[in-house]
C-alpha positions, 0 to 999 in steps of 0.5 A: 461800545468798546473803546479800543483806544489808539492803535499801537505804534511800533517803532522800527529801527532799520539798520543800514550798513556803512560804506565799508560794505561796498566791495570794490575788491570783487571788480575784475577786468580782462585785456582789451585786444583792440587798444586805440580803437574807439569802442564805446561800452554801454552797460545797463541794469535796472537791479540796483538797490541801496538804503536811504540813509535818512529813512532806512527804507530801500531805494531801487534804481537803474545804473548806466555805465558808459566808457571808452576802454584803454587797455582793460574791459570790465568783467560783468559778473564781477560788476554784478557782485559789486553792485550787490554790495550796495544793497544794505548800505545807507548812501545818498544817490549823489554819493553812490554814483560818485563812489561807483565812478571812483571805484570803476575808474581805479579798476578799469582805467578807461580813457573816459567814463560816465555813470548815471544812477536813476532811482525810481520815483519816490514821494513824487520826485524823480532824480537822475545823477550823472558823473563823468571822468576823463576828457574824451566823451564820445558824445561831445566834440 
């Protein structure tokens, strides 16, 4: 019998980018032609990914954005590029959703906005983080 010993364990260092890789400069808008009309805009994608800053492993999730425009509409192609900029960033879910809200409110200047970030289940735990800005939530009186 040959003793092959314990298997070799290789350490892998996964390098994540920091928050400076998040590129809000790519976000674009176009004029809203019906100011004063309450048109709720819902945007969803299940292609969000970032990196867990604890393990360095990728996290995958869905993003749902809901807002009432004031004078500008978020251009969707630019939103896609913005979300892709999170891809290699080491960021906790709670921080990612707040960063998105800050960036989008600054660019879109809506009457109201809510963002939900729903990560895929990992380790048997499911988490959804929601943040809201403004007082005119269409779902609340």
